[in-house]
DRENZA-733703 format. One record per atom (N, C-alpha, C): x negated, y negated, z negated; residue number from 1. Coordinates in Angstrom, 3 decimals, decimal comma. Atoms other than C-alpha are relative to their C-alpha. Example, Ala and Ser with C-alpha at 12.3 -4.5 7.8 and 13.67 -1.06 7.14 Angstrom:
R          X          Y          Z   mardren
R     -0,890      1,190      0,000         1
R    -12,300      4,500     -7,800         1
R     -0,900     -1,200      0,000         1
R      0,820      1,190      0,060         2
R    -13,670      1,060     -7,140         2
R      0,770     -1,090     -0,730         2
This chain:
R          X          Y          Z   mardren
R     -0,357     -1,034      0,771         1
R    -22,325    -38,265    -12,260         1
R      1,177      0,648      0,713         1
R     -0,787     -0,757     -0,779         2
R    -20,353    -35,359    -10,926         2
R      1,332      0,197     -0,958         2
R     -1,160     -0,215      0,722         3
R    -16,703    -34,974    -12,058         3
R      0,266      1,511     -0,154         3
R      0,022     -1,332      0,157         4
R    -16,614    -31,623    -13,636         4
R      1,636      0,566      0,060         4
R     -1,516     -0,467     -0,333         5
R    -12,717    -31,632    -13,325         5
R      0,480      0,113      1,480         5
R     -0,454      0,048     -1,612         6
R    -12,717    -32,135     -9,440         6
R     -0,066      1,607      0,275         6
R      0,029     -1,173     -0,649         7
R    -11,825    -28,840     -7,719         7
R      0,050      0,152      1,467         7
R      0,164     -0,150     -1,397         8
R    -12,491    -27,609     -4,290         8
R      1,569      0,213      0,442         8
R     -1,379     -0,096     -0,504         9
R     -9,130    -27,907     -2,378         9
R      0,443      1,256      0,378         9
R     -0,536     -1,317     -0,654        10
R     -9,243    -24,629     -0,652        10
R      0,050      1,050     -1,049        10
R     -0,285     -1,159      0,951        11
R     -9,511    -22,558     -3,845        11
R      0,629     -0,473     -1,196        11
R     -0,822      0,564      1,249        12
R     -7,519    -24,805     -6,218        12
R      1,157      0,901     -0,183        12
R     -1,214     -0,815      0,423        13
R     -5,037    -22,948     -8,242        13
R      0,737     -0,949     -0,861        13
R     -0,701      0,993      0,987        14
R     -3,902    -26,087    -10,171        14
R      1,436      0,025      0,383        14
R     -1,260      0,038      0,053        15
R     -0,322    -26,067    -10,903        15
R      0,614      1,445      0,361        15
R     -0,588     -1,472     -0,325        16
R      0,056    -22,162    -10,076        16
R      0,125      0,917     -1,311        16
R     -0,356     -0,887      1,271        17
R      1,578    -20,872    -13,402        17
R      0,774      1,397      0,434        17
R     -0,723     -1,345     -0,069        18
R      3,500    -17,681    -13,760        18
R      1,048     -0,246      1,180        18
R     -1,112      0,041     -1,015        19
R      5,645    -17,201    -10,523        19
R     -0,423     -0,960      1,239        19
R      0,217      1,191     -0,819        20
R      3,957    -19,980     -8,722        20
R     -1,014      0,504      0,936        20
R      0,950     -0,394     -1,111        21
R      1,953    -19,529     -5,344        21
R     -1,043     -1,019      0,244        21
R      1,136      0,694     -0,352        22
R     -1,482    -20,837     -4,356        22
R      0,413     -0,740      1,313        22
R     -0,461      0,904     -1,240        23
R     -0,785    -23,638     -1,813        23
R     -1,047     -0,029      1,250        23
R      0,877      0,047     -0,920        24
R     -4,064    -23,190      0,074        24
R     -1,098      1,229     -0,293        24
R      1,074     -0,981      0,165        25
R     -6,946    -20,693      0,497        25
R     -0,846      0,112      1,202        25
R      0,751     -0,171     -1,103        26
R     -9,638    -19,822      3,010        26
R      0,534      1,092      0,647        26
R     -0,526     -1,053     -0,831        27
R     -8,833    -17,542      5,914        27
R     -0,389      1,329     -0,667        27
R      0,501     -1,254      0,679        28
R    -10,847    -14,696      4,227        28
R      0,800      0,252     -1,385        28
R     -0,699     -0,292      1,229        29
R     -9,073    -15,143      0,791        29
R      1,530      0,353      0,466        29
R     -1,393     -0,497     -0,425        30
R     -5,549    -14,877      2,580        30
R     -0,082      1,364      0,424        30
R      0,180     -1,391     -0,760        31
R     -6,778    -11,823      4,728        31
R     -0,191      0,878     -1,295        31
R      0,473     -0,803      1,036        32
R     -8,188    -10,250      1,448        32
R      1,311      0,189     -0,891        32
R     -1,371     -0,229      0,874        33
R     -4,825    -10,834     -0,403        33
R      1,070      0,762      0,724        33
R     -1,039     -0,778     -0,714        34
R     -2,621     -9,340      2,286        34
R     -0,512      1,491      0,051        34
R      0,513     -1,287     -0,012        35
R     -5,047     -6,411      2,512        35
R      0,313      0,604     -1,458        35
R     -0,267     -0,447      1,343        36
R     -4,643     -6,117     -1,405        36
R      1,427      0,471     -0,278        36
R     -1,344     -0,314      0,025        37
R     -0,770     -6,198     -1,119        37
R      0,207      1,402      0,635        37
R     -0,429     -1,205     -0,870        38
R     -0,897     -3,553      1,617        38
R     -0,635      1,284     -0,775        38
R      0,790     -1,079      0,848        39
R     -3,269     -1,309     -0,686        39
R      1,017      0,372     -1,093        39
R     -0,737     -0,355      1,187        40
R     -0,875     -1,552     -3,439        40
R      1,469      0,609      0,408        40
R     -1,274     -0,411     -0,423        41
R      2,345     -0,964     -1,257        41
R     -0,334      0,655      1,351        41
R      0,591     -0,454     -1,212        42
R      0,801      1,341      1,434        42
R      1,237      0,321      1,082        42
R     -1,128     -0,237     -0,618        43
R      4,196      2,365      2,886        43
R      0,775     -0,982      0,582        43
R     -0,933      0,911     -0,348        44
R      5,703     -0,997      3,210        44
R     -0,401     -0,709      1,286        44
R      0,408      0,824     -1,184        45
R      6,017     -3,077      6,364        45
R     -0,202     -1,301     -0,401        45
R      0,223      1,113      0,104        46
R      4,258     -6,153      6,036        46
R      0,865     -1,192      0,641        46
R     -0,708      0,823     -0,645        47
R      6,816     -9,016      6,471        47
R     -0,037     -1,161     -0,838        47
R      0,058      1,217      0,639        48
R      7,244    -12,758      5,397        48
R      0,483      0,201     -1,490        48
R     -0,589     -0,119      1,398        49
R      9,668    -11,880      2,530        49
R     -0,679      1,158     -0,940        49
R      0,734     -0,932      0,760        50
R      7,652     -8,915      1,265        50
R     -1,371     -0,651     -0,515        50
R      1,070      0,711      0,581        51
R      4,563    -10,971      1,076        51
R      0,205     -1,343     -0,909        51
R     -0,664      0,930      0,975        52
R      6,533    -13,802     -0,451        52
R      0,090      0,647     -1,496        52
R     -0,224     -0,630      1,193        53
R      7,286    -11,533     -3,175        53
R     -1,214      0,590     -0,773        53
R      1,088     -0,744      0,610        54
R      3,994     -9,697     -3,625        54
R     -1,553     -0,729      0,114        54
R      1,339      0,693     -0,552        55
R      1,241    -12,152     -2,145        55
R     -0,236     -0,979     -1,132        55
R      0,513      1,047      0,903        56
R     -0,667    -14,718     -4,194        56
R      0,201     -1,530      0,628        56
R      0,121      1,153     -0,686        57
R     -0,339    -17,427     -1,444        57
R      1,385     -0,570      0,534        57
R     -1,206      0,484     -0,571        58
R      2,692    -19,719     -0,397        58
R     -0,123      0,007      1,497        58
R     -0,029      0,072     -1,323        59
R      3,693    -19,889      3,227        59
R     -1,016     -1,135      0,613        59
R      0,950      1,079     -0,777        60
R      1,875    -23,161      3,819        60
R     -1,407      0,354      0,086        60
R      1,401     -0,513      0,012        61
R     -1,395    -21,297      2,939        61
R     -0,467      0,484      1,162        61
R      0,350     -0,825     -1,181        62
R     -1,297    -18,810      5,734        62
R      0,352     -1,035      1,200        62
R     -0,089      0,816     -1,409        63
R      0,196    -21,343      8,255        63
R     -1,091     -0,960      0,247        63
R      1,292      1,002     -0,330        64
R     -3,094    -23,572      7,724        64
R     -0,854      0,798      1,209        64
R      1,067     -0,778     -0,806        65
R     -5,000    -20,766      9,596        65
R      0,741      0,980      1,029        65
R     -0,610     -0,745     -1,001        66
R     -2,425    -18,713     11,508        66
R      1,436     -0,487      0,452        66
R     -1,225      0,788     -0,579        67
R      0,499    -20,097     13,849        67
R      1,290      0,881     -0,349        67
R     -1,033     -0,698      0,260        68
R      2,698    -17,026     13,059        68
R     -0,547      1,149     -1,055        68
R      0,462     -1,016      1,130        69
R      2,967    -14,456     10,209        69
R     -0,444      1,268      0,678        69
R      0,462     -1,111     -0,464        70
R      2,385    -11,606     12,581        70
R     -1,503     -0,180      0,550        70
R      1,614      0,194     -0,304        71
R     -0,993    -13,227     13,621        71
R     -0,693      0,036     -1,344        71
R      0,806     -0,501      1,277        72
R     -1,908    -13,053      9,935        72
R      0,093      1,330     -0,327        72
R     -0,006     -1,404      0,301        73
R     -0,889     -9,682      9,633        73
R     -1,001      0,874      0,972        73
R      0,855     -0,515     -0,942        74
R     -2,869     -8,755     12,947        74
R     -1,478     -0,295     -0,595        74
R      1,303      0,272      0,604        75
R     -5,946    -10,466     11,175        75
R     -0,348      0,816     -1,199        75
R      0,311     -0,817      1,092        76
R     -5,720     -8,402      8,163        76
R     -0,297      1,401      0,486        76
R     -0,143     -1,385     -0,569        77
R     -5,230     -5,378     10,258        77
R      0,197      1,154     -1,065        77
R     -0,283     -0,948      1,093        78
R     -3,463     -3,410      7,496        78
R      0,250      1,527      0,775        78
R     -0,324     -1,174     -0,721        79
R     -3,772      0,223      8,730        79
R      0,531      1,038     -1,076        79
R     -0,387     -0,921      0,960        80
R     -1,877      2,879      7,030        80
R     -0,956      1,458      0,093        80
R      0,783     -1,370      0,098        81
R     -3,792      6,188      5,793        81
R      1,095      0,883      0,517        81
R     -1,052     -0,813     -0,534        82
R     -2,221      9,119      7,466        82
R      1,065      0,611     -0,920        82
R     -1,088     -0,402      0,720        83
R     -0,317     10,159      4,492        83
R      0,972     -1,094     -0,158        83
R     -0,933      1,074     -0,056        84
R      1,428      6,739      4,302        84
R      0,767     -0,150      1,133        84
R     -0,788      0,220     -1,271        85
R      2,130      6,567      8,009        85
R      0,870      1,301      0,119        85
R     -0,938     -1,065     -0,057        86
R      3,668      9,995      7,780        86
R      1,195     -0,332     -0,876        86
R     -1,033      0,313      0,993        87
R      5,832      8,955      4,845        87
R      1,022     -0,943      0,834        87
R     -0,832      0,909     -0,633        88
R      6,864      5,982      6,854        88
R      0,968      0,542      1,129        88
R     -0,646     -0,715     -1,071        89
R      7,712      8,133      9,866        89
R      1,012      0,790     -0,291        89
R     -1,005     -0,772      0,521        90
R      9,580     10,517      7,900        90
R      1,252     -0,716     -0,579        90
R     -0,964      0,758      0,554        91
R     11,557      7,780      6,319        91
R      0,896     -0,493      1,301        91
R     -0,626      0,509     -1,304        92
R     12,446      6,400      9,906        92
R      0,799      1,226      0,675        92
R     -0,489     -1,289     -0,556        93
R     13,144     10,051     11,042        93
R      1,435      0,192     -0,711        93
R     -1,305     -0,449      0,850        94
R     15,797     10,666      8,042        94
R      0,988     -0,967      0,473        94
R     -0,944      0,887     -0,181        95
R     17,410      7,391      8,790        95
R      0,706      0,020      1,385        95
R     -0,463     -0,464     -1,397        96
R     17,746      8,336     12,606        96
R      1,066      1,124     -0,135        96
R     -0,944     -1,284      0,076        97
R     19,209     11,688     11,533        97
R      1,430     -0,299     -0,679        97
R     -1,097      0,223      0,473        98
R     21,637     10,019      9,368        98
R      1,099     -0,653      0,883        98
R     -0,815      0,693     -0,809        99
R     22,881      7,846     11,913        99
R      0,525      0,558      1,276        99
R     -0,259     -0,836     -1,187       100
R     22,918     10,233     14,892       100
R     -0,016      1,369      0,048       100
R      0,123     -1,591      0,164       101
R     22,679     13,812     13,421       101
R      1,414      0,523      0,407       101
R     -1,255     -0,576     -0,121       102
R     26,552     14,155     13,841       102
R      0,213      0,233      1,611       102
R     -0,020     -0,268     -1,463       103
R     25,802     14,108     17,751       103
R     -0,895      1,207      0,422       103
R      0,990     -0,876     -0,596       104
R     23,269     16,789     17,683       104
R      0,685      1,594     -0,323       104
R     -0,384     -1,156      0,021       105
R     23,944     20,500     18,131       105
R     -0,597      0,757     -1,193       105
R      0,770     -0,774      1,301       106
R     23,291     23,326     15,463       106
R     -1,600      0,422      0,435       106
R      1,498     -0,419     -0,470       107
R     20,006     24,582     17,542       107
R     -0,828     -1,385     -0,245       107
R      0,906      1,046      0,182       108
R     18,830     21,039     17,564       108
R     -0,415     -0,419     -1,523       108
R      0,269      0,264      1,419       109
R     19,428     20,475     13,933       109
R     -0,974      0,966     -0,635       109
R      0,902     -1,053      0,589       110
R     17,654     23,650     13,013       110
R     -1,473     -0,205      0,519       110
R      1,392      0,183     -0,373       111
R     14,619     22,878     15,118       111
R     -0,637     -1,415     -0,655       111
R      0,513      1,277      0,835       112
R     14,407     19,278     13,418       112
R     -0,312      0,458     -1,372       112
R      0,145     -0,402      1,448       113
R     14,876     20,965     10,070       113
R     -1,401      0,700     -0,183       113
R      1,305     -0,707     -0,041       114
R     11,930     23,302     10,848       114
R     -1,182     -0,859      0,171       114
R      1,149      0,745     -0,135       115
R      9,730     20,792     11,983       115
R     -0,235     -0,911     -1,074       115
R     -0,277      0,974      1,213       116
R     10,739     18,305      9,179       116
R     -0,801      0,704     -1,134       116
R      0,543     -0,639      1,125       117
R      9,761     20,852      6,488       117
R     -1,576      0,354      0,164       117
R      1,325     -0,334     -0,275       118
R      6,471     21,667      8,037       118
R     -0,630     -1,425     -0,249       118
R      0,711      1,472      0,281       119
R      5,492     17,829      7,646       119
R      0,260     -0,117     -1,256       119
R     -0,167      0,101      1,495       120
R      7,047     17,922      4,037       120
R     -1,232      0,785     -0,621       120
R      1,115     -0,773      0,829       121
R      4,534     20,637      3,041       121
R     -1,332     -0,503      0,353       121
R      1,234      0,623     -0,237       122
R      1,731     18,920      4,903       122
R     -0,194     -1,285     -1,037       122
R     -0,048      1,186      0,859       123
R      2,650     15,691      2,949       123
R     -0,155      0,452     -1,489       123
R      0,286     -0,440      1,424       124
R      2,811     17,673     -0,409       124
R     -1,601      0,233     -0,078       124
R      1,474     -0,404      0,129       125
R     -0,902     19,004      0,256       125
R     -0,648     -1,497      0,000       125
R      0,645      1,388     -0,040       126
R     -1,968     15,386      1,202       126
R      0,061     -0,592     -1,409       126
R      0,041      0,751      1,320       127
R     -0,423     14,004     -2,083       127
R     -0,725      0,548     -1,174       127
R      0,793     -0,530      1,129       128
R     -2,017     16,605     -4,167       128
R     -1,457     -0,291      0,100       128
R      1,589      0,340     -0,129       129
R     -5,532     15,837     -2,598       129
R     -0,094     -1,483     -0,275       129
R     -0,006      1,303      0,285       130
R     -4,675     12,192     -2,899       130
R     -0,155     -0,359     -1,517       130
R     -0,043      0,136      1,182       131
R     -3,904     12,563     -6,327       131
R     -1,322      0,391     -0,909       131
R      1,070     -0,628      0,536       132
R     -6,888     14,564     -7,003       132
R     -1,105     -1,162      0,086       132
R      0,816      1,037     -0,432       133
R     -9,027     11,816     -5,549       133
R      0,026     -1,194     -0,945       133
R     -0,170      1,424      0,861       134
R     -7,705      8,905     -7,626       134
R     -0,389      0,506     -1,387       134
R      0,431     -0,427      1,504       135
R     -7,976     11,056    -10,768       135
R     -1,516      0,021     -0,211       135
R      1,452     -0,110      0,084       136
R    -11,582     11,656    -10,012       136
R     -0,645     -1,334      0,095       136
R      0,549      1,323     -0,053       137
R    -12,281      7,957     -9,241       137
R      0,157     -0,708     -1,492       137
R     -0,204      0,551      1,183       138
R    -10,511      7,070    -12,508       138
R     -0,997      0,531     -1,158       138
R      0,845     -0,720      1,017       139
R    -12,466      9,616    -14,496       139
R     -1,596     -0,383      0,158       139
R      1,409      0,624     -0,358       140
R    -15,715      8,460    -12,695       140
R     -0,300     -1,338     -0,500       140
R      0,221      1,117      0,517       141
R    -15,030      5,050    -13,981       141
R     -0,375     -0,044     -1,428       141
R      0,203     -0,261      1,336       142
R    -15,263      6,165    -17,251       142
R     -1,064      1,070     -0,354       142
R      1,370     -0,689      0,205       143
R    -18,366      8,244    -16,719       143
R      0,275      1,615     -0,235       143
R     -0,220     -1,517     -0,160       144
R    -16,552     11,686    -16,411       144
R      0,040      0,594      1,252       144
R      0,124     -0,490     -1,352       145
R    -17,349     13,766    -13,543       145
R      0,984      1,162      0,157       145
R     -0,992     -1,188     -0,422       146
R    -15,263     16,447    -11,759       146
R     -0,284      1,118     -0,630       146
R      0,424     -1,143      0,540       147
R    -16,980     19,363    -13,447       147
R      0,612     -0,145     -1,255       147
R     -0,448      0,093      1,410       148
R    -15,998     17,881    -17,008       148
R      1,687      0,183      0,150       148
R     -1,481     -0,216     -0,086       149
R    -12,409     17,551    -15,749       149
R      0,698      1,343      0,128       149
R     -0,618     -1,410     -0,261       150
R    -11,957     21,088    -14,431       150
R     -0,422      0,709     -1,300       150
R      0,244     -0,733      1,032       151
R    -13,665     22,303    -17,719       151
R      1,383     -0,453     -1,097       151
R     -1,158      0,491      0,838       152
R    -10,859     20,203    -19,671       152
R      1,172      0,669      0,525       152
R     -1,216     -0,647     -0,456       153
R     -8,129     21,578    -17,451       153
R      0,073      1,397     -0,437       153
R      0,039     -1,642      0,472       154
R     -9,376     25,223    -18,231       154
R      0,371      0,167     -1,451       154
R     -0,146     -0,246      1,386       155
R     -9,432     24,635    -21,936       155
R      1,559     -0,504     -0,232       155
R     -1,551      0,348      0,020       156
R     -5,818     23,032    -21,585       156
R      0,825      1,129      0,393       156
R     -0,656     -1,255     -0,544       157
R     -4,662     26,046    -19,720       157
R     -0,072      1,142     -0,998       157
R      0,187     -1,012      1,108       158
R     -6,100     28,437    -22,384       158
R      0,815     -0,246     -1,155       158
R     -0,646      0,547      1,138       159
R     -4,616     26,349    -25,005       159
R      1,593      0,205     -0,165       159
R     -1,494     -0,041     -0,161       160
R     -0,999     26,726    -23,629       160
R      0,427      1,300      0,111       160
R     -0,432     -1,305     -0,092       161
R     -1,071     30,394    -23,269       161
R      0,312      0,687     -1,222       161
């Protein structure tokens, strides 16, 4: 007779109440969880502390399969979409300007400003496009197509006049 209470060690969640982490998992489960965290926080830099806060697994789980956290990250290959990468680069650029801006000439600052705002305009368009794609996916999950959405937007616009 098989013990119906027995659990597979690799997928056991025993003792993992709210706030507790899974102590073990398969390599694929760990990688999928890190990818999930990266999808939820696309501009975050994946490091141990961030994964401890947002991941499902304890350090002991990934250490069973990866010697270092950066090996775990490399296996998950979290790549940033262009929009998120641009956001991260702009954040880094803004930090460098705060730190070193006082040493730049007025011409250098003007050129940086011109370049920076060009990127911001691009990001603004990317964000609008991304928002529309997400809205379309959400509506599609409810069986509403893009044509229905644009018809609704037109009706809303005419009712606001």
